[in-house]
Structures are given as C-alpha cells and as structure tokens.
C-alpha positions in Angstrom: 133.6 128.6 112.9 131.1 129.5 110.3 127.7 127.8 109.8 126.2 124.5 109.0 123.0 123.4 107.5 121.1 120.9 109.4 118.0 118.9 109.2 116.4 116.5 111.4 114.1 113.4 110.2 112.8 110.2 110.4 114.6 107.8 108.0 112.4 105.4 106.0 113.7 102.1 106.6 114.8 99.3 104.3 113.5 97.9 102.0 111.2 100.8 101.5 113.9 103.7 101.7 116.0 102.6 98.9 112.8 101.5 96.7 111.5 105.1 97.1 114.8 106.6 96.3 115.3 104.6 93.2 112.0 105.5 92.0 112.6 109.2 92.8 115.7 108.9 90.6 113.6 107.0 88.1 111.4 110.1 87.9 114.2 112.2 87.1 114.6 114.2 90.3 118.3 115.1 90.4 118.2 115.7 94.2 117.4 112.1 94.8 120.9 110.4 95.1 122.0 113.0 98.0 118.5 112.8 100.2 117.9 109.7 102.1 114.4 108.9 102.1 112.6 110.4 105.1 109.9 112.4 106.9 111.1 115.7 107.6 110.9 117.0 111.4 113.2 120.1 110.8 113.6 121.2 107.3 117.1 122.7 106.2 118.3 125.1 108.9 121.2 126.9 108.9 123.0 127.6 112.4 126.4 128.5 113.8 128.8 125.6 113.7 129.4 126.7 117.4 126.0 126.0 118.4 126.3 122.1 117.3 126.8 120.9 120.9 123.7 122.6 122.2 121.8 121.5 119.1 122.9 117.7 120.1 121.9 118.2 123.6 118.4 119.7 122.8 117.6 116.8 120.3 118.6 114.2 122.9 116.4 115.9 125.2 113.5 115.7 122.7 114.4 112.1 121.8 114.3 111.0 125.7 110.6 112.2 125.9 109.7 110.0 123.1 108.7 106.5 122.6 108.6 104.2 119.6 105.4 104.5 117.5 104.0 103.1 114.4 104.1 104.6 110.9 102.2 103.9 107.9 102.6 105.2 104.3 99.9 105.0 101.6 99.2 106.6 98.3 100.3 110.1 97.0 99.6 113.7 97.4 101.0 116.8 96.0 101.6 120.4 97.1 101.3 121.7 93.9 100.8 124.3 92.5 102.3 126.4 95.5 105.3 124.1 95.7 106.5 121.3 93.1 106.4 118.4 95.3 104.8 115.0 95.0 105.0 112.8 98.0 103.7 109.5 99.7 101.1 110.4 102.4 101.7 109.6 106.1 98.7 107.9 107.3 99.7 106.7 110.7 102.2 108.3 112.8 101.4 111.8 111.6 100.2 113.3 115.4 103.5 111.9 116.8 105.6 113.6 114.0 103.9 117.0 114.4 104.7 116.3 118.3 108.3 115.9 117.7 108.8 118.5 115.2 107.1 121.1 117.5 109.5 120.3 120.4 112.6 120.3 118.1 111.7 123.8 117.0 110.7 125.0 120.4 111.2 128.8 120.8 113.5 128.6 123.5 115.9 125.8 122.0 118.7 126.2 119.5 116.7 125.1 116.5 113.9 127.8 117.1 112.4 128.8 113.7 108.9 129.5 111.8 108.2 127.4 109.0 107.0 128.9 105.6 104.1 126.4 105.5 102.0 124.4 108.0 103.7 121.1 109.1 102.3 118.3 107.1 104.5 115.1 107.4 105.1 113.4 104.1 107.9 111.3 102.0 108.8 113.5 99.0 109.5 111.3 95.7 109.5 114.1 93.4 110.6 117.7 93.7 111.2 120.5 91.2 111.0 118.3 87.8 108.7 118.7 84.8 105.2 118.6 85.3 104.8 115.3 83.2 107.2 113.3 85.3 105.4 114.7 88.5 102.3 113.5 87.3 103.9 110.1 86.5 105.1 110.2 90.2 101.9 110.9 91.4 100.0 108.2 89.4 102.4 105.2 89.5 102.9 105.4 93.5 99.1 106.0 94.1 98.8 102.3 95.6 102.0 102.3 97.5 102.1 101.3 101.0 104.7 100.7 103.8 104.5 100.3 107.5 107.2 99.9 110.4 107.7 101.1 113.9 109.8 103.9 114.5 112.3 103.9 117.2 113.9 107.5 116.9 115.0 110.2 114.5 118.4 111.5 113.3 120.3 114.7 112.8 121.9 115.3 109.2 124.1 117.7 107.7 124.2 119.0 104.0 127.6 119.0 102.7 129.2 121.6 100.2 128.5 119.0 97.3 124.6 119.2 98.4 124.5 115.9 99.7 122.8 115.0 103.3 124.8 112.9 105.5 124.0 111.4 108.9 125.5 113.2 111.7 123.9 111.4 114.6 121.2 109.1 115.6 118.7 109.9 118.7 116.7 106.5 119.8 113.6 107.3 121.8 113.5 106.9 125.4 117.3 107.6 126.1 118.5 110.6 127.4 121.9 112.6 126.6 123.8 110.4 128.9 122.6 107.4 127.2 120.3 106.3 130.0 117.1 104.7 129.1 114.1 106.5 130.6 111.0 105.1 132.4 108.8 103.6 129.8 105.5 104.6 131.8 106.6 108.4 131.1 105.9 108.1 127.4 105.2 111.6 125.8 104.7 110.9 122.1 100.8 111.0 121.6 98.8 108.1 119.7 98.1 109.1 116.3 95.1 108.7 114.1 95.3 108.7 110.2 96.2 111.8 108.6 93.8 113.6 106.3 94.8 114.6 102.7 96.6 118.0 102.9 95.3 121.2 101.6 96.7 123.5 99.0 98.7 125.4 101.5 100.1 122.2 103.5 103.9 121.7 103.6 
C-alpha cells in the first residue's frame, strides 16, 4: 500500500487563520498556500498506509483524554540561525500542547518518533525565505495577538502536490466510538504563559 505523510496539529481558527496565511503569502513564502495556519503537535511523519486505522484509533484515544483549553498568540519569535523560521508565539496553551504532543508520539503508539529539536509550540509565518523578508515578518507581526478556546486537534495528510489536506478532526472528550467522556476526568493540564524560545527550540 505504500506510505503516507501525516501531520497532527491544532488549527488556528478564523478570522486569525486566513489572516496569518495571507500575511505568510505576502512575505513571499511559497509554501503558504498549501499549509493551513496551525500549531504543530506532530511534524511531518511518514507511516505505512496500512497503519492508518491504528493511527486514527490512537489519536481518538488521546483526544478522549483532552478537554478544551484557552490558547493565546502574541508577538513574534524565530529559530534562526539554526532553522530559517519566524513564528508567532503561543503565550497561553503551551503546556497543554506539550502534553498532547507527548501522548501523540507515545513510544508504544503508531506515531512514535523522536524530534529533531525540543518541542516548542508556535505558529509559523515565514519559512525558508530571504533574510530581509524574514526580518519583515518578525517586525510587522511583533504586535499581533489572537485568542480562542481550542476544542480538539486534527490529522492532516500531505498530497503528492505538497498540499496538506484535512483527514479527520478529533474533538476533545470524545472516544473512538463517538461517546462523550466524563468532563471531571479532564487530563489536559492548566498552562501558564510560554517563555521565549532558546536558539535550539523547535
């Protein structure tokens, strides 16, 4: 059956998502049109296509443990010089994102993998473009803010054309059979504001 490239993320909702995607396009990022605005929980990961049912069950199990939590974006950061990325900071919700991504990458699950850099939740607004454009993204979005309540995450698949498409959404507190779980058993932790990343954060 071959392999597929998957990613798991929290979508940035409207109107924020399309605004940041348009700004990313405006900075000259050629990948902007094919990547919905998001906070990554699992970076691009190649898996056997035959493993998709197991992947979907695993993600449903993780989502069943979660509960909605507040997310807030504010200001910009960068992974330069180690990685050519400028991003908008996640200043509220980072602990919950870290909790989720660890369970998604659980060593006993079908998406087990190591990360190239320590996990640091963020929203990419420029990647791999000229330094002058990266600087402009960093400066022009320095005062940007957005806030919402996150109710789940989603699985995406990258097509042969390089575009990421939604495969399935996973609302928090609902198990693989679609049954709502006891809200008193919430597992996603409360989170505090995130600090600025070090040069090695990713």
